[in-house]
SERO-4910 file (N, C-alpha, C, O; in steps of 0.05 Angstrom, whole numbers):
BEGIN
 pado doro    nc1    nc2    nc3   cac1   cac2   cac3    cc1    cc2    cc3    oc1    oc2    oc3
  Met    A   2029   2207   1520   2028   2233   1532   2033   2231   1562   2021   2214   1575
  Lys    A   2050   2249   1572   2055   2249   1601   2031   2258   1616   2014   2273   1606
  Leu    A   2029   2249   1641   2006   2256   1658   2002   2286   1661   1980   2296   1658
  Glu    A   2024   2300   1666   2022   2329   1669   2010   2343   1644   1993   2360   1647
  Asp    A   2019   2334   1621   2009   2346   1596   1980   2338   1591   1964   2354   1582
  Phe    A   1973   2313   1598   1946   2304   1594   1926   2320   1612   1905   2328   1602
  Leu    A   1934   2325   1636   1917   2341   1654   1912   2369   1642   1890   2380   1645
  Lys    A   1932   2380   1630   1929   2406   1617   1910   2405   1594   1893   2422   1590
  Thr    A   1914   2385   1577   1897   2383   1553   1867   2378   1561   1849   2385   1546
  Lys    A   1863   2366   1584   1836   2361   1593   1824   2385   1607   1801   2385   1616
  Gly    A   1839   2407   1609   1830   2431   1622   1825   2428   1652   1808   2441   1664
  Thr    A   1841   2410   1665   1838   2405   1693   1844   2430   1709   1864   2443   1704
  Asn    A   1828   2435   1729   1834   2458   1747   1863   2456   1756   1873   2434   1764
  Glu    A   1877   2478   1755   1906   2478   1760   1913   2467   1788   1932   2452   1790
  Asn    A   1898   2475   1808   1904   2466   1835   1899   2436   1838   1913   2422   1852
  Leu    A   1878   2426   1825   1871   2398   1826   1892   2382   1811   1900   2360   1819
  Ala    A   1902   2393   1788   1923   2379   1773   1949   2377   1789   1962   2357   1788
  Gln    A   1955   2399   1804   1979   2398   1821   1977   2376   1842   1997   2363   1848
  Leu    A   1953   2373   1853   1949   2352   1873   1952   2324   1862   1965   2307   1874
  Ile    A   1941   2320   1838   1944   2293   1825   1973   2288   1819   1983   2266   1823
  Met    A   1987   2308   1810   2016   2305   1804   2032   2299   1829   2050   2283   1829
  Leu    A   2024   2312   1852   2038   2306   1877   2036   2277   1884   2056   2264   1892
  Phe    A   2012   2266   1882   2009   2237   1889   2025   2220   1870   2037   2200   1878
  Ser    A   2026   2227   1844   2041   2211   1825   2071   2210   1832   2084   2190   1827
  Lys    A   2081   2232   1843   2109   2234   1848   2117   2219   1873   2141   2214   1878
  Gln    A   2098   2210   1889   2105   2194   1913   2107   2164   1908   2116   2149   1925
  Ala    A   2098   2156   1884   2097   2127   1878   2125   2114   1880   2127   2091   1890
  Thr    A   2145   2127   1870   2172   2115   1870   2182   2111   1898   2193   2089   1904
  Asp    A   2178   2130   1916   2187   2127   1944   2171   2106   1958   2183   2090   1974
  Ile    A   2145   2104   1953   2129   2083   1967   2138   2056   1957   2141   2038   1974
  Lys    A   2142   2053   1931   2149   2027   1921   2177   2018   1930   2183   1995   1934
  Ala    A   2195   2038   1934   2222   2032   1944   2221   2020   1971   2240   2005   1979
  Gly    A   2200   2025   1987   2199   2014   2014   2192   1985   2015   2194   1973   2036
  Phe    A   2184   1973   1992   2176   1945   1992   2199   1927   2000   2195   1906   2012
  Leu    A   2224   1935   1994   2247   1919   2001   2257   1924   2029   2271   1907   2041
  Ser    A   2251   1948   2040   2264   1956   2065   2246   1957   2089   2256   1958   2112
  Ala    A   2220   1955   2085   2201   1958   2108   2182   1935   2109   2158   1938   2106
  Gln    A   2193   1911   2115   2176   1887   2116   2166   1883   2145   2177   1894   2164
  Gly    A   2145   1867   2147   2136   1858   2173   2117   1877   2187   2109   1898   2175
  Ala    A   2109   1871   2211   2090   1887   2227   2104   1908   2243   2127   1904   2252
  Ala    A   2090   1930   2247   2100   1951   2265   2089   1945   2293   2075   1925   2297
  Asp    A   2096   1961   2313   2088   1956   2340   2065   1975   2348   2061   1981   2371
  Thr    A   2049   1983   2328   2027   2001   2333   2002   1991   2319   2003   1973   2303
  Lys    A   1979   2003   2327   1953   1996   2315   1941   2020   2302   1946   2043   2310
  Asn    A   1923   2016   2282   1910   2038   2269   1883   2044   2283   1877   2032   2304
  Val    A   1867   2062   2271   1842   2070   2284   1822   2047   2286   1804   2049   2302
  Tyr    A   1826   2026   2271   1808   2003   2272   1817   1981   2292   1805   1960   2294
  Gly    A   1840   1987   2306   1850   1967   2325   1867   1946   2312   1873   1925   2325
  Glu    A   1874   1949   2287   1889   1929   2272   1919   1935   2274   1927   1958   2274
  Thr    A   1935   1914   2277   1964   1918   2277   1973   1929   2250   1967   1918   2229
  Gln    A   1988   1951   2251   1998   1964   2227   2022   1950   2216   2039   1941   2231
  Met    A   2023   1947   2190   2047   1937   2176   2067   1960   2174   2059   1983   2171
  Ala    A   2092   1953   2175   2113   1974   2172   2110   1989   2146   2114   2013   2145
  Leu    A   2101   1975   2125   2098   1988   2099   2074   2008   2100   2076   2029   2087
  Asp    A   2053   2001   2114   2030   2019   2117   2040   2045   2129   2033   2067   2119
  Lys    A   2055   2043   2151   2064   2067   2165   2083   2083   2147   2082   2108   2147
  Arg    A   2101   2070   2132   2119   2084   2115   2104   2099   2093   2110   2123   2089
  Ala    A   2086   2086   2080   2070   2099   2059   2054   2122   2070   2053   2144   2058
  Asp    A   2043   2118   2093   2027   2139   2107   2045   2163   2112   2037   2186   2107
  Glu    A   2068   2159   2123   2086   2181   2130   2095   2196   2105   2097   2220   2105
  Ile    A   2101   2181   2083   2110   2194   2058   2088   2213   2048   2094   2236   2040
  Leu    A   2064   2203   2047   2042   2219   2035   2034   2242   2053   2030   2264   2042
  Ile    A   2033   2238   2079   2026   2261   2097   2047   2282   2096   2041   2306   2094
  Ala    A   2073   2274   2096   2095   2294   2095   2093   2310   2069   2097   2335   2070
  Ala    A   2089   2297   2047   2088   2311   2021   2064   2331   2020   2067   2353   2010
  Leu    A   2041   2322   2030   2018   2339   2030   2021   2363   2049   2014   2386   2042
  Lys    A   2033   2359   2072   2037   2381   2091   2057   2402   2079   2052   2426   2081
  Glu    A   2077   2391   2067   2097   2410   2056   2086   2426   2032   2092   2449   2029
  Ser    A   2069   2413   2016   2058   2426   1993   2037   2447   1999   2033   2466   1985
  Lys    A   2023   2442   2022   2000   2459   2030   1978   2459   2009   1963   2479   2007
  Leu    A   1976   2438   1993   1956   2437   1972   1928   2429   1983   1908   2432   1968
  Val    A   1927   2419   2007   1901   2410   2018   1898   2421   2047   1917   2426   2061
  Ser    A   1873   2424   2055   1867   2434   2082   1862   2412   2102   1868   2415   2125
  Trp    A   1852   2389   2091   1846   2366   2109   1857   2340   2098   1855   2335   2074
  Ile    A   1869   2324   2115   1879   2298   2107   1868   2277   2126   1870   2279   2150
  Ala    A   1855   2257   2115   1846   2234   2130   1858   2209   2118   1855   2204   2094
  Thr    A   1871   2193   2135   1883   2168   2125   1874   2145   2142   1867   2149   2165
  Glu    A   1875   2121   2131   1866   2097   2145   1884   2092   2169   1876   2077   2188
  Glu    A   1908   2103   2169   1927   2097   2191   1926   2117   2213   1940   2113   2234
  Gln    A   1910   2139   2211   1910   2160   2231   1883   2160   2245   1862   2157   2232
  Pro    A   1882   2164   2272   1857   2165   2286   1840   2190   2282   1816   2189   2285
  Asp    A   1853   2212   2274   1840   2237   2271   1846   2250   2244   1866   2244   2231
  Ile    A   1828   2267   2236   1832   2283   2211   1853   2304   2217   1852   2318   2237
  Ile    A   1873   2306   2199   1894   2325   2202   1887   2351   2188   1879   2351   2164
  Glu    A   1888   2373   2202   1883   2399   2189   1910   2413   2183   1927   2415   2200
  Val    A   1913   2422   2158   1937   2435   2149   1934   2465   2151   1917   2477   2138
  Lys    A   1951   2477   2167   1949   2506   2171   1960   2521   2146   1979   2511   2134
  Asp    A   1948   2543   2139   1957   2560   2117   1956   2545   2090   1973   2551   2073
  Ala    A   1938   2526   2087   1935   2512   2062   1926   2532   2040   1911   2551   2046
  Val    A   1935   2527   2015   1928   2545   1993   1902   2537   1980   1891   2552   1964
  Asn    A   1892   2513   1986   1866   2504   1974   1848   2493   1997   1858   2485   2018
  Pro    A   1822   2493   1992   1804   2483   2012   1799   2453   2010   1781   2442   2023
  Phe    A   1815   2439   1993   1811   2411   1988   1814   2393   2013   1829   2400   2031
  Gly    A   1800   2371   2013   1804   2350   2033   1810   2324   2018   1799   2320   1996
  Val    A   1828   2308   2029   1834   2282   2016   1831   2259   2036   1837   2262   2060
  Thr    A   1822   2236   2026   1822   2212   2041   1841   2193   2028   1843   2191   2003
  Ile    A   1856   2178   2044   1878   2161   2033   1879   2134   2047   1879   2133   2072
  Asp    A   1879   2113   2031   1888   2087   2041   1916   2084   2030   1920   2078   2006
  Pro    A   1936   2089   2047   1964   2090   2037   1973   2065   2022   1987   2067   2002
  Leu    A   1965   2042   2032   1975   2017   2020   1954   1995   2024   1957   1978   2041
  Asp    A   1934   1995   2007   1913   1975   2008   1925   1948   2000   1938   1946   1980
  Gly    A   1919   1927   2016   1929   1900   2010   1958   1895   2019   1971   1877   2008
  Ser    A   1968   1911   2037   1997   1910   2044   2005   1883   2055   2029   1876   2054
  Ser    A   1987   1867   2066   1994   1841   2076   2002   1821   2054   2012   1800   2059
  Leu    A   1998   1829   2029   2005   1812   2006   2033   1818   1995   2043   1804   1977
  Ile    A   2046   1838   2006   2073   1846   1996   2092   1822   1998   2108   1817   1979
  Asp    A   2091   1807   2020   2111   1786   2024   2107   1762   2006   2124   1744   2004
  Val    A   2084   1761   1992   2079   1740   1972   2078   1752   1944   2070   1738   1925
  Asn    A   2087   1777   1941   2091   1790   1915   2066   1793   1899   2066   1789   1874
  Leu    A   2043   1799   1912   2018   1805   1898   2014   1835   1897   2025   1850   1913
  Ser    A   1996   1843   1879   1992   1872   1875   1978   1886   1899   1960   1875   1911
  Val    A   1987   1910   1904   1975   1927   1925   1973   1955   1914   1982   1960   1891
  Gly    A   1960   1973   1928   1957   2000   1917   1951   2021   1937   1944   2016   1960
  Thr    A   1953   2046   1928   1946   2070   1943   1919   2080   1931   1916   2083   1907
  Ile    A   1900   2087   1949   1874   2096   1941   1869   2124   1952   1875   2129   1976
  Val    A   1860   2143   1935   1857   2171   1943   1829   2181   1934   1821   2177   1911
  Gly    A   1816   2195   1952   1792   2210   1945   1797   2240   1950   1810   2247   1969
  Ile    A   1787   2257   1932   1792   2285   1933   1765   2300   1935   1748   2298   1918
  Tyr    A   1762   2316   1956   1738   2331   1962   1742   2361   1959   1765   2370   1961
  Pro    A   1721   2376   1953   1724   2405   1950   1728   2419   1977   1737   2441   1978
  Gly    A   1722   2405   1999   1726   2415   2026   1730   2393   2045   1746   2375   2040
  His    A   1717   2394   2068   1720   2373   2089   1712   2346   2078   1696   2343   2059
  Val    A   1724   2325   2089   1721   2298   2078   1697   2283   2089   1689   2262   2077
  Leu    A   1684   2292   2110   1661   2278   2121   1636   2287   2106   1617   2298   2118
  Glu    A   1636   2282   2080   1614   2290   2062   1607   2267   2044   1621   2247   2043
  Leu    A   1585   2270   2030   1576   2249   2011   1598   2244   1990   1611   2263   1981
  Gly    A   1601   2219   1982   1620   2212   1962   1614   2225   1935   1633   2231   1919
  Asn    A   1589   2231   1930   1583   2243   1904   1590   2273   1902   1586   2285   1881
  Thr    A   1601   2284   1924   1612   2311   1923   1641   2312   1915   1653   2333   1912
  Met    A   1654   2289   1913   1683   2288   1907   1689   2302   1881   1674   2300   1862
  Leu    A   1712   2315   1881   1722   2327   1856   1735   2306   1839   1736   2308   1814
  Gly    A   1746   2286   1852   1760   2265   1836   1770   2243   1855   1767   2244   1879
  Ala    A   1781   2223   1842   1792   2200   1857   1814   2187   1840   1814   2190   1815
  Leu    A   1832   2174   1853   1853   2160   1838   1863   2136   1854   1859   2135   1879
  Tyr    A   1876   2118   1841   1891   2097   1854   1917   2092   1839   1918   2095   1815
  Ile    A   1938   2084   1854   1963   2076   1842   1966   2046   1849   1966   2039   1872
  Leu    A   1969   2030   1829   1971   2001   1832   2000   1992   1828   2012   1998   1807
  Tyr    A   2012   1979   1848   2039   1969   1846   2038   1939   1840   2035   1922   1857
  Gly    A   2041   1933   1814   2040   1906   1805   2064   1901   1787   2085   1913   1790
  Pro    A   2061   1883   1767   2083   1880   1747   2089   1906   1734   2113   1912   1728
  Leu    A   2068   1923   1730   2072   1951   1723   2061   1968   1746   2044   1959   1761
  Thr    A   2072   1992   1748   2060   2011   1767   2043   2030   1750   2052   2044   1732
  Thr    A   2017   2030   1757   1998   2046   1741   1983   2065   1759   1980   2061   1783
  Leu    A   1974   2087   1747   1958   2107   1761   1932   2111   1745   1933   2116   1721
  Thr    A   1910   2108   1758   1884   2111   1745   1869   2132   1760   1867   2132   1784
  Tyr    A   1858   2152   1745   1845   2174   1759   1820   2183   1744   1816   2177   1720
  Thr    A   1803   2198   1758   1780   2212   1746   1777   2239   1760   1782   2241   1784
  Thr    A   1769   2259   1745   1761   2284   1756   1733   2291   1747   1724   2314   1746
  Gly    A   1718   2270   1740   1690   2273   1731   1687   2275   1701   1664   2279   1691
  Ser    A   1708   2273   1686   1706   2273   1657   1722   2250   1645   1741   2253   1630
  Gly    A   1713   2226   1652   1726   2202   1643   1745   2190   1663   1754   2203   1681
  Val    A   1752   2165   1658   1772   2150   1674   1796   2144   1657   1792   2133   1635
  His    A   1819   2151   1666   1843   2150   1649   1866   2135   1664   1869   2139   1688
  Glu    A   1880   2118   1649   1901   2101   1662   1929   2108   1650   1932   2111   1626
  Phe    A   1948   2109   1668   1976   2116   1661   1995   2095   1672   1989   2082   1692
  Val    A   2017   2092   1659   2037   2072   1668   2063   2087   1674   2071   2105   1659
  Met    A   2077   2079   1696   2102   2092   1704   2125   2080   1689   2129   2056   1687
  Gly    A   2142   2098   1678   2166   2090   1664   2190   2089   1682   2187   2094   1706
  Glu    A   2213   2082   1671   2237   2080   1687   2245   2106   1700   2259   2107   1720
  Asp    A   2236   2129   1687   2243   2155   1698   2224   2164   1720   2228   2186   1730
  Gly    A   2205   2147   1727   2186   2154   1748   2162   2171   1739   2144   2177   1754
  Asn    A   2161   2178   1713   2139   2193   1702   2117   2174   1691   2123   2152   1682
  Phe    A   2092   2184   1693   2070   2168   1683   2062   2177   1655   2059   2200   1649
  Thr    A   2058   2157   1637   2050   2162   1610   2023   2149   1604   2017   2127   1614
  Leu    A   2007   2162   1588   1980   2152   1582   1981   2124   1570   1995   2118   1551
  Met    A   1965   2107   1582   1962   2079   1574   1935   2074   1561   1933   2061   1540
  Gln    A   1913   2085   1573   1887   2083   1562   1869   2106   1571   1868   2113   1595
  Glu    A   1856   2119   1552   1839   2142   1557   1810   2133   1557   1802   2115   1542
  Asn    A   1794   2145   1574   1765   2140   1575   1758   2110   1579   1744   2098   1562
  Leu    A   1769   2098   1600   1762   2071   1607   1733   2068   1612   1721   2085   1626
  Thr    A   1720   2047   1602   1693   2040   1609   1692   2011   1617   1704   1994   1605
  Ile    A   1677   2006   1638   1675   1978   1648   1659   1961   1628   1637   1968   1622
  Pro    A   1670   1939   1619   1656   1922   1600   1637   1903   1614   1638   1900   1638
  Glu    A   1621   1889   1599   1605   1867   1610   1625   1844   1613   1641   1838   1596
  Gly    A   1622   1830   1636   1640   1808   1641   1629   1790   1662   1609   1796   1675
  Lys    A   1641   1767   1665   1631   1747   1685   1653   1739   1704   1660   1715   1707
  Ile    A   1663   1759   1719   1682   1755   1741   1668   1763   1766   1654   1784   1766
  Tyr    A   1671   1748   1788   1662   1758   1813   1683   1753   1834   1696   1732   1835
  Ala    A   1687   1773   1851   1707   1773   1872   1693   1775   1899   1686   1797   1907
  Pro    A   1688   1753   1912   1671   1753   1936   1687   1752   1962   1701   1733   1968
  Gly    A   1685   1773   1978   1697   1773   2005   1680   1760   2025   1656   1755   2020
  Ala    A   1691   1754   2048   1678   1741   2071   1675   1710   2066   1676   1701   2044
  Leu    A   1673   1696   2088   1670   1667   2087   1642   1659   2079   1622   1671   2089
  Arg    A   1639   1640   2062   1613   1631   2052   1595   1622   2075   1571   1627   2074
  Lys    A   1606   1610   2096   1590   1600   2118   1577   1623   2133   1558   1619   2148
  Asp    A   1588   1648   2130   1577   1671   2145   1559   1688   2127   1549   1709   2137
  Tyr    A   1554   1681   2102   1537   1697   2085   1509   1700   2097   1498   1681   2108
  Leu    A   1498   1723   2095   1470   1728   2101   1453   1717   2078   1462   1716   2055
  Pro    A   1427   1710   2083   1411   1696   2062   1410   1711   2035   1413   1698   2014
  Tyr    A   1406   1737   2035   1403   1751   2010   1429   1751   1994   1429   1749   1970
  His    A   1452   1753   2008   1478   1753   1994   1483   1725   1984   1494   1722   1962
  Lys    A   1477   1705   1999   1480   1677   1989   1464   1673   1964   1474   1660   1945
  Gln    A   1440   1683   1963   1423   1680   1939   1436   1695   1915   1436   1685   1893
  Phe    A   1447   1718   1920   1460   1734   1899   1484   1719   1888   1487   1717   1863
  Ile    A   1502   1709   1905   1525   1695   1896   1517   1669   1880   1529   1663   1860
  Glu    A   1498   1655   1890   1489   1631   1877   1478   1637   1849   1481   1621   1831
  Gln    A   1465   1659   1846   1454   1667   1820   1477   1673   1801   1476   1665   1777
  Leu    A   1497   1688   1810   1520   1693   1793   1534   1668   1784   1541   1664   1761
  Glu    A   1537   1650   1803   1550   1624   1797   1534   1608   1777   1545   1594   1760
  Ser    A   1507   1609   1779   1490   1594   1761   1492   1605   1732   1486   1592   1713
  Glu    A   1500   1631   1731   1503   1644   1704   1532   1642   1694   1538   1653   1673
  Gly    A   1549   1627   1708   1576   1621   1698   1597   1642   1705   1618   1643   1692
  Tyr    A   1592   1657   1726   1612   1676   1735   1636   1661   1747   1632   1641   1761
  Lys    A   1660   1670   1741   1684   1657   1751   1696   1673   1775   1697   1698   1774
  Leu    A   1704   1658   1795   1714   1671   1820   1743   1680   1816   1760   1665   1808
  Arg    A   1748   1706   1821   1775   1718   1820   1777   1736   1844   1766   1758   1844
  Phe    A   1792   1728   1865   1794   1744   1889   1823   1742   1899   1832   1721   1906
  Ser    A   1836   1766   1901   1865   1766   1909   1869   1772   1938   1890   1765   1949
  Gly    A   1850   1786   1951   1854   1796   1978   1864   1825   1978   1868   1836   2000
  Ser    A   1867   1837   1955   1874   1865   1952   1850   1879   1939   1846   1875   1915
  Phe    A   1835   1895   1954   1811   1908   1943   1817   1924   1918   1803   1921   1897
  Val    A   1838   1940   1919   1844   1957   1896   1852   1941   1871   1845   1948   1849
  Ala    A   1867   1919   1876   1875   1902   1853   1850   1888   1841   1848   1885   1817
  Asp    A   1832   1878   1858   1808   1865   1848   1790   1884   1833   1779   1877   1812
  Val    A   1787   1908   1843   1771   1928   1829   1783   1936   1803   1769   1940   1783
  His    A   1810   1938   1802   1824   1944   1777   1818   1923   1756   1813   1929   1733
  Gln    A   1817   1897   1764   1811   1876   1746   1782   1878   1736   1776   1874   1712
  Ile    A   1764   1884   1754   1735   1887   1747   1732   1910   1728   1717   1909   1709
  Leu    A   1746   1932   1733   1745   1955   1715   1752   1949   1687   1741   1960   1668
  His    A   1772   1930   1684   1781   1923   1657   1766   1900   1645   1764   1898   1620
  Lys    A   1756   1882   1662   1744   1857   1651   1714   1854   1657   1702   1835   1647
  Gly    A   1703   1871   1673   1675   1869   1679   1669   1851   1702   1687   1838   1713
  Gly    A   1643   1850   1710   1636   1833   1733   1632   1850   1758   1624   1873   1756
  Met    A   1638   1839   1781   1633   1853   1806   1651   1843   1829   1659   1820   1829
  Phe    A   1656   1861   1848   1669   1855   1873   1649   1859   1895   1633   1878   1894
  Ser    A   1650   1842   1915   1633   1847   1939   1648   1840   1964   1663   1821   1966
  Tyr    A   1644   1857   1984   1651   1850   2012   1626   1857   2028   1623   1880   2036
  Pro    A   1608   1838   2032   1582   1844   2043   1581   1847   2073   1601   1843   2087
  Ala    A   1557   1854   2083   1551   1849   2111   1550   1819   2115   1541   1804   2097
  Phe    A   1560   1809   2138   1559   1780   2143   1557   1775   2173   1559   1794   2189
  Glu    A   1553   1751   2180   1550   1744   2208   1574   1754   2224   1597   1747   2219
  Gly    A   1568   1770   2244   1589   1781   2261   1599   1808   2252   1612   1822   2267
  Lys    A   1594   1815   2226   1602   1841   2215   1579   1853   2199   1581   1856   2175
  Glu    A   1557   1858   2213   1533   1867   2199   1536   1895   2187   1520   1902   2169
  Asn    A   1556   1910   2195   1561   1936   2183   1582   1934   2161   1591   1955   2151
  Gly    A   1591   1910   2155   1611   1907   2135   1639   1909   2146   1643   1914   2170
  Lys    A   1659   1904   2129   1687   1904   2138   1703   1927   2126   1720   1939   2139
  Leu    A   1698   1933   2101   1714   1953   2087   1707   1982   2095   1685   1986   2106
  Arg    A   1724   2001   2089   1721   2028   2099   1707   2045   2079   1715   2046   2055
  Leu    A   1687   2060   2088   1672   2077   2070   1689   2099   2057   1690   2101   2033
  Leu    A   1703   2114   2074   1719   2137   2064   1744   2129   2049   1751   2142   2029
  Phe    A   1757   2108   2057   1783   2103   2046   1783   2082   2024   1802   2081   2008
  Glu    A   1762   2067   2022   1761   2046   2001   1735   2048   1984   1737   2049   1960
  Gly    A   1713   2049   1998   1687   2048   1983   1682   2071   1965   1677   2068   1941
  Thr    A   1683   2096   1976   1675   2119   1959   1695   2126   1938   1687   2133   1915
  Pro    A   1722   2126   1943   1740   2133   1922   1739   2114   1898   1737   2123   1875
  Leu    A   1739   2088   1903   1738   2069   1881   1710   2068   1869   1706   2063   1846
  Gly    A   1690   2074   1886   1662   2076   1876   1660   2099   1856   1646   2097   1836
  Lys    A   1673   2121   1862   1673   2144   1844   1685   2137   1817   1674   2144   1796
  Leu    A   1708   2123   1818   1722   2115   1793   1705   2096   1776   1702   2100   1752
  Val    A   1694   2076   1789   1679   2056   1774   1653   2068   1763   1645   2062   1741
  Thr    A   1640   2085   1779   1616   2099   1769   1622   2116   1745   1607   2116   1726
  Glu    A   1644   2131   1746   1652   2148   1723   1659   2131   1698   1658   2141   1676
  Ala    A   1666   2106   1703   1672   2087   1681   1647   2072   1671   1649   2054   1655
  Gly    A   1623   2080   1681   1599   2068   1672   1588   2046   1689   1568   2033   1683
  Gly    A   1601   2041   1712   1593   2021   1731   1576   2032   1753   1564   2053   1751
  Ala    A   1576   2018   1776   1560   2027   1799   1572   2017   1825   1589   1998   1824
  Val    A   1564   2028   1847   1573   2020   1873   1550   2022   1893   1534   2041   1891
  Ser    A   1548   2003   1911   1524   2002   1929   1532   1989   1955   1552   1975   1957
  Asn    A   1516   1995   1976   1519   1980   2001   1499   1957   2002   1496   1944   2023
  Gly    A   1486   1952   1980   1466   1931   1978   1438   1943   1979   1419   1930   1970
  Asn    A   1436   1967   1988   1410   1981   1989   1410   2005   1971   1391   2009   1955
  Ile    A   1430   2022   1973   1431   2047   1957   1459   2052   1947   1478   2039   1955
  Asn    A   1461   2072   1929   1487   2081   1919   1505   2089   1942   1497   2106   1958
  Leu    A   1528   2078   1943   1547   2084   1965   1556   2113   1965   1563   2124   1986
  Leu    A   1555   2126   1942   1563   2154   1940   1542   2172   1952   1547   2196   1956
  Asp    A   1518   2161   1959   1498   2177   1972   1497   2173   2002   1479   2182   2016
  Val    A   1517   2159   2013   1518   2154   2042   1537   2174   2055   1560   2176   2047
  Lys    A   1527   2189   2074   1543   2209   2088   1558   2197   2111   1545   2185   2129
  Pro    A   1584   2199   2112   1599   2187   2134   1595   2203   2160   1590   2227   2160
  Val    A   1597   2188   2182   1594   2200   2208   1622   2204   2220   1627   2224   2234
  Ala    A   1640   2185   2215   1667   2186   2226   1686   2173   2207   1678   2158   2189
  Val    A   1712   2179   2210   1732   2167   2191   1733   2137   2193   1742   2124   2175
  Ser    A   1723   2126   2216   1725   2097   2220   1701   2082   2209   1700   2058   2212
  Asp    A   1682   2095   2196   1658   2082   2186   1665   2059   2167   1682   2061   2150
  Arg    A   1652   2036   2172   1654   2013   2154   1628   2010   2139   1607   2022   2146
  Thr    A   1629   1995   2117   1605   1991   2101   1606   1965   2085   1628   1957   2077
  Pro    A   1583   1953   2079   1583   1932   2059   1588   1945   2032   1581   1968   2027
  Ile    A   1601   1931   2014   1608   1942   1988   1601   1922   1966   1609   1899   1967
  Tyr    A   1587   1932   1946   1583   1918   1920   1591   1938   1898   1581   1960   1897
  Ile    A   1611   1930   1882   1621   1949   1862   1627   1934   1836   1638   1912   1836
  Gly    A   1620   1947   1814   1625   1934   1788   1605   1943   1767   1597   1966   1766
  Gly    A   1596   1924   1751   1577   1930   1729   1550   1938   1740   1541   1929   1762
  Arg    A   1536   1954   1725   1509   1963   1734   1490   1940   1736   1473   1940   1755
  Lys    A   1492   1921   1718   1473   1898   1719   1476   1882   1745   1456   1875   1758
  Glu    A   1501   1877   1754   1505   1862   1778   1496   1878   1803   1485   1866   1822
  Ile    A   1502   1904   1803   1494   1920   1826   1463   1922   1828   1452   1922   1850
  Ala    A   1450   1925   1805   1421   1925   1805   1410   1899   1815   1389   1899   1828
  Leu    A   1423   1877   1809   1414   1851   1818   1414   1848   1848   1395   1839   1860
  Ile    A   1436   1856   1861   1438   1853   1890   1417   1871   1903   1405   1863   1923
  Glu    A   1414   1895   1893   1394   1913   1905   1366   1902   1902   1349   1905   1920
  Ser    A   1360   1889   1880   1334   1877   1875   1329   1854   1894   1307   1851   1905
  Ile    A   1349   1837   1897   1347   1814   1915   1344   1824   1944   1328   1812   1959
  Lys    A   1358   1844   1952   1357   1854   1979   1329   1866   1985   1319   1863   2008
  Arg    A   1316   1878   1965   1290   1890   1969   1268   1869   1970   1247   1874   1982
  Ser    A   1273   1847   1958   1251   1827   1955   1246   1811   1981   1229   1794   1981
***
């Protein structure tokens, strides 16, 4: 079943369905840039990081499409210093976008993706207020995985650029994979204890350097991903709005959980688009374990 038809059968709000379809239609243009926009750009993003040419291209494609459609009132992306307000928008929606998560892996042909969070209004709100979230993964297959609060569903892009249902109602299984970010020498004591316990239970390390790709694997195979607070980065490295809450929404809807090590990440209210956070995401058992160790 095609994505557009599936959204209708699920009774998805028409405006929300149009927005999901808009993102799906940008996948072909973004992927086409992999051959033509290599290397670093001469600019930095809001975090002071040198932007990749592909990051800027994907960002420009998505912002232009959203502005032209007027489907959203607010746009926040990892590549922009400020929230963009769209005049005369037809919906009060706000969206957060990581245009190309893991873009530094393009030159070695590893999977990268686009991450989107959809809010009923302004984006500086709790993650648990989101209407939905999605990601598009550019790997051997190009897939789109989304939730609007009634299950997590995965689609695959065909040669015609359309997405067809691959798996309905994904649920995260029990598994023994762990994807640990940060250098081991910089681990804080509680996180070191957590990782050592997983390893003692036979968890296997699987870490690609692409957050969205690693979470996609966890969603299908179980286990957990972490990018914790660590020496020198006590507030964490990953972005709350652009990475943590959208993928947290998806994994939670699939029966998993997301945390900053203390509480559910979806209960954390952002202060600014640049907010960073420690992230633990995956199975409920693993997330409960880190919170228990942190409290002890």
